[in-house]
C-alpha positions in Angstrom: -2.1 17.2 -2.6 -2.9 17.0 1.1 -0.4 17.4 3.9 0.1 14.1 5.5 1.5 13.7 9.0 3.7 10.7 9.7 1.9 9.6 12.8 1.0 6.7 15.0 -2.3 4.8 14.7 -3.7 6.6 17.8 -2.8 10.0 16.2 -3.9 9.3 12.6 -3.8 6.7 9.9 -0.2 5.3 10.3 0.9 2.6 12.6 2.7 3.5 15.8 5.8 1.7 14.7 6.2 4.3 11.9 6.2 7.1 14.4 9.1 5.4 16.3 10.9 4.9 13.0 10.5 8.6 12.2 12.2 9.4 15.4 15.0 6.9 15.0 15.8 7.5 11.3 17.6 10.8 10.2 15.3 13.3 8.6 15.6 13.7 4.8 17.6 16.9 5.1 20.3 15.2 7.1 22.0 13.7 4.0 22.5 14.6 0.4 22.1 11.0 -1.0 19.4 8.5 -1.4 19.3 5.8 1.3 18.0 2.2 1.0 15.1 1.8 3.4 12.4 -0.8 4.0 8.8 -0.1 3.0 7.7 -2.3 6.0 7.6 -0.5 9.3 9.9 -1.4 12.2 8.8 -4.7 13.6 6.1 -5.2 11.0 5.9 -8.9 9.9 4.1 -8.4 6.5 4.4 -9.6 2.9 3.5 -7.7 -0.2 0.2 -8.3 -1.9 0.3 -11.6 -3.9 0.3 -9.9 -7.4 3.4 -7.7 -6.8 6.8 -8.1 -5.2 9.0 -5.3 -3.8 12.3 -4.6 -5.6 13.7 -1.9 -3.4 12.8 1.4 -1.7 14.9 4.6 -1.4 14.4 7.5 0.8 15.5 10.6 -1.2 17.2 13.6 0.3 15.6 17.0 0.5 18.6 18.5 -1.4 21.1 17.1 -3.9 24.8 17.4 -3.1 24.9 20.8 -4.9 22.1 22.0 -2.6 19.4 21.9 -5.2 16.1 21.4 -3.5 14.5 18.0 -4.2 11.3 18.2 -2.1 7.7 18.3 -3.4 8.3 15.7 -6.1 5.0 15.0 -7.9 5.8 12.6 -10.8 8.5 10.8 -12.7 8.9 9.4 -16.2 11.4 6.9 -17.6 13.4 7.8 -20.7 14.3 4.4 -22.0 17.0 5.4 -24.6 19.0 7.4 -22.1 18.3 5.2 -19.1 17.3 8.2 -17.1 14.4 9.3 -14.8 12.9 12.7 -15.1 11.1 14.0 -12.0 9.0 17.1 -11.7 8.1 18.9 -8.5 5.2 21.1 -7.5 7.8 23.8 -6.7 8.5 24.0 -10.4 11.8 22.0 -10.7 12.6 19.4 -13.4 15.3 16.9 -12.3 17.2 14.2 -14.2 18.7 11.2 -12.3 19.9 7.7 -13.1 18.6 4.8 -10.9 21.0 2.1 -9.9 20.0 -1.6 -9.6 22.0 -4.5 -8.2 20.7 -8.1 -8.6 17.3 -6.6 -9.6 17.0 -4.4 -6.5 16.9 -0.6 -6.5 19.9 0.5 -4.5 20.6 4.1 -5.5 19.8 7.2 -7.5 22.5 9.5 -9.0 21.4 13.0 -9.8 22.4 14.4 -13.3 21.1 17.9 -13.4 18.1 20.1 -12.4 16.3 23.0 -14.0 13.6 25.4 -13.1 10.4 25.3 -15.2 10.1 28.8 -16.8 7.5 31.0 -18.3 7.5 32.6 -21.7 9.7 35.4 -20.5 12.3 33.0 -19.2 11.4 33.6 -15.5 11.2 30.7 -13.1 7.6 29.6 -12.3 6.6 30.6 -8.8 3.7 29.9 -6.4 0.5 28.4 -7.8 1.9 28.7 -11.4 4.7 26.3 -10.5 2.4 23.5 -9.1 3.3 20.8 -11.7 1.6 17.5 -10.9 2.3 15.1 -13.8 4.9 14.6 -16.5 4.7 12.8 -19.9 7.7 12.3 -22.2 7.9 13.2 -25.8 11.0 12.3 -27.8 12.7 14.8 -30.0 12.8 14.6 -33.7 16.6 14.5 -34.4 17.2 11.1 -32.9 19.9 12.3 -30.4 20.1 10.6 -27.1 18.4 12.6 -24.4 16.8 15.0 -26.9 13.4 15.0 -25.2 10.4 17.2 -24.7 7.7 16.9 -22.0 4.1 17.6 -21.3 3.6 18.9 -17.8 0.1 19.3 -16.2 -0.5 21.8 -13.5 -3.2 22.1 -10.9 -4.5 25.2 -9.0 -3.8 27.1 -12.3 -5.2 24.3 -14.4 -3.2 24.0 -17.6 -1.1 21.8 -19.8 2.2 22.9 -21.4 5.2 21.6 -23.3 8.7 22.1 -22.1 12.2 21.1 -23.2 14.5 19.2 -20.9 16.0 22.4 -19.6 12.6 23.7 -18.4 12.0 26.1 -21.3 8.4 26.4 -22.5 7.9 25.2 -26.1 4.4 26.4 -26.7 1.6 28.4 -25.0 -0.3 26.7 -22.2 -3.4 24.7 -23.1 -6.4 24.9 -20.7 -8.6 21.8 -21.4 -12.3 22.4 -21.0 -12.6 19.2 -19.0 -10.5 20.6 -16.2 -11.7 24.2 -15.9 -14.4 23.2 -13.3 -12.0 21.2 -11.1 -11.4 22.4 -7.6 -8.1 24.4 -7.2 -6.2 21.4 -5.7 -8.1 18.6 -7.4 -7.1 19.1 -11.0 -5.0 17.3 -13.6 -3.0 15.1 -11.3 -2.6 12.1 -13.7 -1.3 12.0 -17.3 0.2 9.5 -19.8 0.1 8.7 -23.5 -1.4 5.7 -25.3 -0.8 5.1 -29.0 -4.6 4.8 -29.8 -5.7 7.9 -27.9 -2.7 10.2 -27.5 -2.5 12.1 -24.2 -4.9 10.9 -21.5 -5.4 13.0 -18.4 -7.1 12.3 -15.1 -8.6 14.5 -12.5 -7.6 13.8 -8.9 -11.1 13.9 -7.5 -14.7 13.9 -8.7 -15.4 17.2 -10.6 -18.7 19.0 -10.2 -21.6 17.0 -11.5 -19.8 13.6 -11.2 -21.3 10.7 -9.2 -19.8 10.3 -5.7 -16.5 8.3 -5.9 -16.2 8.8 -9.7 -13.7 11.0 -11.4 -12.9 11.8 -15.0 -10.3 10.6 -17.6 -10.2 12.6 -20.9 -8.2 13.3 -24.0 -7.5 16.6 -25.7 -9.8 15.7 -28.6 -12.9 15.4 -26.4 -13.1 11.7 -25.3 -14.2 11.2 -21.7 -14.4 8.1 -19.4 -16.0 7.7 -16.0 -13.3 6.4 -13.6 -14.6 4.8 -10.4 -12.1 5.4 -7.5 -11.1 2.6 -5.2 -13.1 1.7 -2.2 -10.9 3.0 0.7 -12.1 6.3 2.2 -10.6 9.3 0.6 -9.3 7.6 -2.5 -8.0 10.0 -5.2 -6.3 9.4 -8.6 -2.7 10.5 -8.4 -1.1 9.1 -11.6 -1.4 7.0 -14.8 1.2 5.2 -16.9 0.9 3.1 -20.0 1.2 -0.7 -20.0 0.7 -1.8 -23.5 -2.9 -0.9 -24.5 -3.9 -0.6 -20.9 -3.4 2.0 -18.2 -1.9 1.5 -14.8 -3.4 3.9 -12.2 -2.0 4.9 -8.8 -4.4 6.0 -6.1 -3.9 7.4 -2.6 -6.6 7.3 0.1 -6.0 9.8 2.9 -8.8 10.6 5.2 -7.8 10.5 8.9 -8.5 8.7 11.1 -8.9 6.1 8.4 -5.7 4.3 7.3 -3.5 5.6 4.5 -4.0 3.3 1.6 -2.1 3.2 -1.7 -3.7 1.2 -4.6 -2.3 0.1 -7.9 -5.0 -0.6 -10.5 -5.3 -1.7 -14.1 -7.6 0.2 -16.4 -8.9 -1.1 -19.7 -10.5 1.7 -21.8 -13.7 0.9 -23.6 -16.0 3.0 -25.8 -16.3 6.3 -23.9 -17.5 6.8 -21.2 -17.0 3.1 -20.3 -13.9 1.4 -18.8 -13.0 -1.6 -16.6 -10.8 -1.1 -13.5 -9.2 -4.0 -11.6 -7.2 -3.5 -8.4 -3.9 -5.3 -8.6 -2.4 -4.4 -5.2 -3.2 -2.3 -2.1 -0.8 -1.3 0.7 -2.4 0.0 3.9 -0.7 1.7 6.8 -2.9 -0.3 9.1 -0.9 -3.4 8.1 2.4 -1.8 9.0 3.5 -0.4 5.6 5.7 2.7 5.7 3.7 4.7 3.2 3.7 8.4 2.3 2.0 10.7 -0.2 2.4 8.5 -3.3 1.9 10.6 -6.4 4.2 9.4 -9.2 4.2 6.3 -11.3 6.3 5.1 -14.3 7.0 1.8 -16.0 10.5 0.6 -16.8 11.3 -1.5 -19.9 11.1 -4.8 -18.1 7.7 -4.1 -16.6 9.0 -3.0 -13.2 7.2 0.0 -11.7 8.7 3.0 -9.9 6.4 4.9 -7.5 7.3 8.3 -6.0 6.0 10.2 -3.0 5.6 13.9 -2.5 6.9 15.0 0.9 5.2 18.4 0.8 8.5 19.8 2.0 7.6 18.6 5.5 10.2 17.1 7.9 7.5 14.6 9.0 7.2 13.2 5.5 9.6 11.5 3.0 10.2 11.4 -0.7 10.1 7.7 -1.3 11.1 5.9 -4.5 9.6 2.5 -4.5 10.2 -0.3 -7.0 7.4 -2.9 -7.6 7.6 -5.9 -9.9 4.2 -7.2 -11.0 4.0 -11.0 -10.8 
C-alpha cells in the first residue's frame, strides 16, 4: 500500500482545503478515542454520488486508551451474531471493537480487545511476515457467541493462513499458485467468501502477463477471473465483500499528480474468466472529499457498508471509518 501524503492540490492529488484541515484538526495521536468528522473537506459544497448516501465518518486514534497501537489498519469484517467489528493491521494486530450508531449514523467505536497475530511457535509476527492485508470471518463449530476463526491474507510474503480470534495460527500457511508471481507489495489485498465459490481472493494490481489495467480474482480450487480496474489513473483493487451472490469491490486510485479516487463497484461473476463490473460510486479528492488510503470494506446486516483506511502510521494520514448506505 503506497504512502499517501495529505496535501493540497498544488502539492499532489488532494484539495488545498484538506491541507488546511490537516493543520487545524488534531493529529490522530492526540486522542485515544474515535472522533466524528466530515468526509467533505472544509468549505467543500459537495453531495455524495447519487447511488449512495453517507451515514457517518469517524477518525480513529493511533492508540486505544490502553496504549495499544491502532495504526496501519488494512481490513475489517463484521461478526453479525456478536455485533462486533474485527480489524486487522499490516503491523500484525487483530482488534475487536463495537461500532455505535445513533439515528442511523455512525457516532463511535468502542474497543474490546487486541491481539498480535502469531507464528507456529507462538511468537508475534514481525516485519514483512506481519503484513496482513485482508480478513475473512469463519464461524466456529460450537455455536458460542464470538467463537470465530479467520482467514488472513498477507502480501510481501504472499500467503493465506487461518487464525483464531486471539491471533493464534490454526493451520500451516497456504501459498496459492495464483499469487506467487505478484509483486512484493501488490499481492492478495482483497478477500471474501461466496457460498457458491468459497474464498475468493483478488490481487491488488495486474500480475505479470495480465493485460494493462486488468488484475486477477481467483479461488483456491483454481477458478480465475479477469478483473478490469476502474478508469482513474493508478486504480488498484483493495478489498472485496459479499453482497448476496455478487461481490462489492473497493478500489483506490493513487498516482500523483492525478486526484485520489475511491471507487465502489459491483461485480457479477460469470463462467471463468468472465465477469461484469459496474461502478456504483466514486469519490474524488478533486471534488473536495477528505479521502485517504481506503483499503477495508465490510457489509453490515442491513446493507450499510463500512470502509476503512490505512494511515501507514503517518502523522499526515488518518485511519478513517466511513459508513455508506447504498440507495
